[in-house]
C-alpha positions as CSV (number, residue, x, y, z in Angstrom):
1,M,18.1,33.8,9.8
2,T,18.5,32.9,5.8
3,R,22.0,31.2,4.5
4,E,24.1,33.0,1.8
5,R,24.2,30.5,-1.6
6,V,27.7,29.1,-1.9
7,R,28.9,28.6,-5.9
8,V,31.5,25.7,-6.0
9,T,34.0,25.5,-8.9
10,A,36.5,23.3,-10.2
11,Q,40.2,24.2,-9.8
12,S,41.2,23.5,-12.7
13,G,42.1,26.9,-14.7
14,R,39.2,26.4,-17.2
15,P,36.1,27.6,-15.8
16,G,32.5,25.7,-16.8
17,A,35.1,22.6,-18.3
18,P,33.3,19.6,-18.5
19,T,34.2,16.6,-17.3
20,R,34.3,13.2,-18.1
21,G,34.5,9.8,-16.2
22,I,35.7,9.1,-13.2
23,A,38.6,11.3,-11.4
24,L,40.3,10.2,-8.3
25,P,41.0,12.5,-5.4
26,G,43.9,14.5,-5.9
27,A,44.3,13.4,-9.2
28,P,45.0,15.9,-11.8
29,V,43.1,15.5,-15.0
30,D,45.2,15.3,-17.9
31,D,43.6,16.3,-21.4
32,A,46.4,15.1,-23.3
33,E,46.0,11.5,-21.8
34,A,42.4,11.1,-22.2
35,A,42.9,12.2,-26.2
36,Y,45.8,9.1,-25.5
37,A,43.0,6.3,-24.3
38,R,40.5,7.3,-26.5
39,A,42.7,6.7,-29.9
40,L,43.8,3.4,-28.1
41,R,40.3,2.1,-27.3
42,R,39.8,3.0,-30.9
43,S,42.4,1.3,-32.5
44,Q,41.4,-1.6,-30.4
45,L,37.8,-1.4,-31.2
46,R,39.4,-1.6,-34.7
47,L,41.0,-4.9,-34.3
48,A,38.7,-6.8,-32.7
49,L,35.9,-5.7,-35.4
50,G,38.6,-6.7,-38.4
51,T,40.1,-10.2,-36.6
52,L,36.2,-10.6,-36.4
53,L,35.5,-9.8,-40.4
54,G,38.3,-12.1,-40.9
55,F,37.7,-14.8,-38.9
56,V,34.0,-14.9,-40.2
57,T,35.1,-14.7,-44.0
58,V,37.8,-17.5,-43.7
59,T,35.2,-19.9,-41.3
60,V,32.6,-19.2,-43.8
61,A,34.9,-19.6,-46.8
62,L,36.1,-22.9,-45.2
63,L,32.1,-24.3,-44.8
64,L,32.0,-22.9,-48.1
65,A,34.4,-25.3,-49.4
66,I,33.6,-28.5,-47.1
67,T,30.1,-28.1,-48.5
68,L,31.0,-27.5,-52.0
69,I,33.5,-30.0,-52.9
70,P,31.9,-33.4,-52.7
71,E,35.1,-35.0,-53.4
72,L,36.5,-34.5,-49.8
73,D,33.7,-37.2,-49.2
74,E,35.6,-39.6,-51.3
75,I,39.2,-39.3,-49.7
76,V,38.8,-41.5,-46.5
77,L,42.3,-41.0,-43.9
78,L,41.9,-43.5,-41.0
79,G,38.1,-44.7,-41.8
80,V,36.8,-41.3,-41.8
81,P,35.9,-39.2,-44.8
82,L,37.9,-36.1,-45.2
83,S,35.2,-34.0,-44.5
84,W,34.0,-34.9,-40.9
85,L,38.0,-34.3,-39.9
86,L,37.5,-31.1,-41.5
87,H,34.7,-30.4,-39.8
88,A,36.0,-31.7,-36.6
89,F,39.4,-30.7,-36.7
90,G,39.9,-27.8,-39.0
91,F,38.6,-25.0,-37.5
92,Y,40.9,-25.0,-34.5
93,P,43.7,-23.7,-36.4
94,V,41.9,-21.0,-37.9
95,I,40.6,-20.3,-33.8
96,A,44.5,-20.4,-33.1
97,G,45.8,-18.6,-35.7
98,F,43.1,-15.2,-35.4
99,A,43.4,-15.5,-31.8
100,M,47.6,-15.1,-31.8
101,L,46.7,-12.4,-34.8
102,Y,44.5,-10.6,-32.1
103,V,46.8,-10.9,-29.2
104,R,50.0,-9.3,-30.7
105,G,47.9,-6.8,-33.0
106,A,46.8,-5.7,-29.3
107,N,50.1,-5.7,-27.7
108,R,51.1,-3.6,-30.9
109,N,48.8,-1.3,-29.6
110,E,49.8,-1.0,-26.3
111,R,53.2,-0.5,-27.1
112,R,52.5,2.5,-29.6
113,W,50.1,3.8,-27.2
114,R,52.7,3.8,-24.3
115,A,55.3,5.1,-26.3
116,L,53.3,8.2,-27.4
117,R,52.0,8.8,-23.8
118,D,56.0,8.2,-22.5
119,E,56.6,10.9,-25.3
120,G,54.0,13.3,-24.3
121,A,55.1,13.2,-20.4
């Protein structure tokens, strides 16, 4: 007794089309949706790398300013040199500023993605 070989194929109209990722049972795979999702990931990555580069640049500039300007040690506020105060508290506004810029940019990217997705549907 020999068994017959059975060929299993996908139900899509394109035979042999490659699939990527995990598809939920019964969920249609939409190429436009996947393209929009890839575009969103790329734009979020660009935003993250740009924000990181800007943050590192501003941080290094602040460190260089503190290091290369010796006059900051002569300015004393509440018994503490200004260079120490900048080291202690000067970076927090920079961190908060770049965090807010990143969040605004990420929200803008997602709004654009939703608009494209809803327009294409």
